[in-house]
C-alpha positions, 0 to 999 in steps of 0.5 A: 436496466438490462445492462446493469443486470448483465454487468452484475451477473457477469461480475458474480460469474467471474467471482466464482472463477476466482482462486482465493488464497488459503488462510495461511497464504493470506496471513503470510502475504498480509505480514509481508505487506505490513512489514514492507509498509513499516520498513518504508515508513521508517526509511521515509521518516529518516529521509524526511528528518535528514532533509529537514536538518539539512534545510535547517542548517542551510537556513541558519547559515544564510541568515 
């Protein structure tokens, strides 16, 4: 039980030393993450579509 108490006390102490981002930084970084995720989703969707078309053509030719 003492080990758990020491762990929690240490974790709380480390959180006090944490430098949290400002609201402006948090909004900007969140926008970057959302933008990167959107672009990645579009690219992966395009790659998936192209690969499915290629596989479909290959299957149509082989039959």
